[in-house]
N, C-alpha and C positions, 0 to 999 in steps of 0.2 A: 547468540555468542554466549560462552561460557560464564555465568553469574560470577563465579569465584574472580574470573580475570576482571570483569567489569566492576566488582566491588574493590577489587585492589588497584585498579587505575583511579577510581573515584577516590578511593582512600589517599593515594599518591599525590593526586591533585590537591585534595584538601589539605594535606600535610604540608604542602609548599605554599599554603596559603593562596593559590592562584583561583581566578574567579572564570566560570565558563560561560561565555557569552554565546546564545543562541543565535542563529542566521535563518531560522524558520526549517532546519533539517531536524532530523532526530537523533538521539543519542546513538540508538543502533547504527544509524547510516553513518555517524561521525566514527563509531568504533570498527567499523568493518574494515577499513585497512589494517588496522593493529591485529585485528583478529585473523587475517588473512595472512599476514606477516609473521604471527607466531605459529600459524598452522604450518607453514613451509618450512620454519626452522625445525619445528618438531618433525615433521616428515622426513626432512634430510637426516635429522640424528637418527631416526629410526631407521633408514636405509644403511645409513654408516655404520651402525650397531649390527645389523642383520649381516651385513657384506663381512665384517669383522669375525663374526660368529662362524660364518661358513668358510672364511680362509683358515681359520682355526683348525675347524675339523678337516678340511683337505690337507693342512700341513701335518696334522697327527695321521692320516691316511698314509701319508707319502712315506711316513716312519713305519708303518706295519708292514711293508713288502707288497709286491704284486699279487699274490695269490691270497693274501688274507681276508678272512671274512670280516675281522675288524675294520680293515680298509674299505670293504664293500658298504659296510654299515656307516662309516663316516662320511664317505661320499655320497651315500643316499641321503643321510641327513642334511649336509650341505647342500644338496640340490633341493631340499624340502623347504629349508630355511629360505634360500633365494626366492623359490617360487612362491612363499607367503606374498612376497612383496608385488608379485604381477596379479594378485586376486582383486 
């Protein structure tokens, strides 16, 4: 897990005056669901931003006309942005 995330979680727990009671597991094991949740949220945000950028380029390409080199460049860039999400 990212040390910064773990440090902030510990800081938050301590700031609330909470006490963490162990039950034989590890801190890493206890934090894994939170880490996975955060990772999924980040991945969704990145996908949404990538799609928004690609859609913007396509919209600008539509304004450039059918035979325009600018449109081709914008559409190529939109496709490249989307393809980055498939690697």
